N, C-alpha and C positions, 0 to 999 in steps of 0.2 A: 878533498875535491867533491866526492860524491855526496856528503852531508850537505853542502852548499846547493848543489843541484837537487836533492831532494825537498829542502826547505823552499827554493825559488819555485818548483813544480806546485807545490803545496799553496803558494801565495799567488800564482797566476790565475786561480780559479775566479772567475768574473764575480763581483759583489752580487748577492741575491742568487744568483745562478738558478737550479732549478726550485730552489726555496722561496724564490720571489712570490709575494702574495698576488692571488688572481682575483679581480672584483667579480662577486657574484658567480663563483664556480658551479659548473655543471657536474654530473657525475662524469661524463666524458673528460672534462677538464682535470679531473681528479687523476683519472686513468692516466692521462697524458703526462701528468706530472710524476706519476709512479714510474712510468716507462723511462723518462728522463732521468730520474733518480738511478734506476737500475743501469741505464746506459753510462751514467757517470761512474757509477762503481766498477763496471765492465772496463772502461777506459782507464781507470786506475790501477786495475789489475793488469791489464796490458802493458801499461806504463811501468808498472813494477816489475813485471816478467822481463821486460826489456832490460832495465837497469840491473837486474839480478844476473841476467845472463852475461851482459857487458862486464860486470864486476868479476864473475867467476874467471873470465878468461883474460881480463886485462888488468885488475886491480889487487889490492892487499887483503889480506884476511879480514881486517877490520871493516874494509869496505864491503865485502862479501857479505858480512854478518848485518850490517846496516842495512843493505839493500833486501836482505832476506826478510828482515824486520818489517820493513816498508811493505813488502810483497805480502807478508803475512797479515799485516794490519788491513791492507786493501782486500784480501781474500775474505777477513772475517767481516768486513763492511759488506761486500758483495753478499754473503751469506745472509746477513741481516736484512739488507734491501730487497733480496729475492723473496724472502719469507713474506715480507711485508706485502710485497707486490702480488704474491700467490693469493693472498686473502682480500686484497682490496681491490684488485682490477675488476671494472664493473662486470656485471653478468648480463645487464639488458640496458646499455646505453648507447647503442649504436644500430645501424641497419644490420641486416643479415648476414652479408659477406665480411663486413668488419667486425661483427661480432664474433664469428667464426674464427677469424685470425686472431682475436683477443683470447679466444679460448684456447687455441694452439699456443700462443704466447705464455698464457697461465700455466699450461701443460708443462712448459720448459723452465718453469721457475724452481720446482724441487730438485731437478737435476742441478741446476746452476748453484742453488743452496748448498748441496751435498759437495759439489766441487769446492765450493768456498771453504767449507768446513773441512774437507779433507786437505786441501792446500795449507790452510793455516795451521791446522794440527801437525802436519808433516814438517813443515817450517819450524815451527817451534820445538818439536822434537829434534830436528837435526842441528838447530842453534844452541842447544843447551850445551853448556860447557864452555871451556876457555876458547878464546877466538880461533887460535890456530887449528885445534881438533874440530870445531864448529866448522870452519872455513872447508876444511878437508872433506867432511860429510856432505856440506853444500855442494862442493864442486863434483862430488861422486854422484849425486842426485840430481844435478841439474836437468839432464835428459827427462826423467822420470816426472819431475815436477812441470817442466815445459809441456809434457805430452798430457799430462793430467789437465792441466789450465787449458790448453788448446781443444781437448775433448770436451771440455765444458762449455766452452764459449762457442763454439761453432755451431751447434744445434741451436743455442740461444739466437745467434746472428741471422741464421735461416729463417726462424719464426719471427724475428724483428722485422726483417725484410719484407715479409708479406704484410705485417701490420702496418708498415709505413706505406706500401704501395695502395692498400685497401683503404688507408686514412687519407690518402692524397698528399702525403708529406714527401712522396719520392716517386719517380717515373719507374715503371717495370723495367727490369733487367732481364736480358736474355738468361733463361735459366733459372728464373727466381722461382722455387717451388710454390705451387699451389696458384700459379696464374695461368689463366686460359689465354690462347694466343689471340691477339686483336686484329 
């Protein structure tokens, strides 16, 4: 059942998505595109983590190893996207408040990339061996892997929230870091 769910989740991504071509892109358009790509990678990790946690508590050994593989692949992709964004987010393409938010966002990328690498490496190590022993190891480590992923994603989401508000993509929320009261 879970492999069918994973396949359907992969196929649900809209055609073009973040990789759709932009006519006459500006440096900020490129940055926006990178932010979307990192966001999609984070969403894939969150989905993978949820599937992995559900499998650990409700499924067979083979389902656990399949979902761990999916999560590991999503973490590896996040690592690559975060490294790319760290190098390519524009340094002078916006007004000062937005540019400061983009710098904060860029500063979160190395931590996000490290989390992706550590998550993928750990899942790969735990998944080695026969399904039954791998599933036992993955079950024993579900809390540690969840904590690792959450600890990496929360600071990223806080920095992203500031960028979204400063770019005009979202309204300020009560308690959004870096926001002055209106």
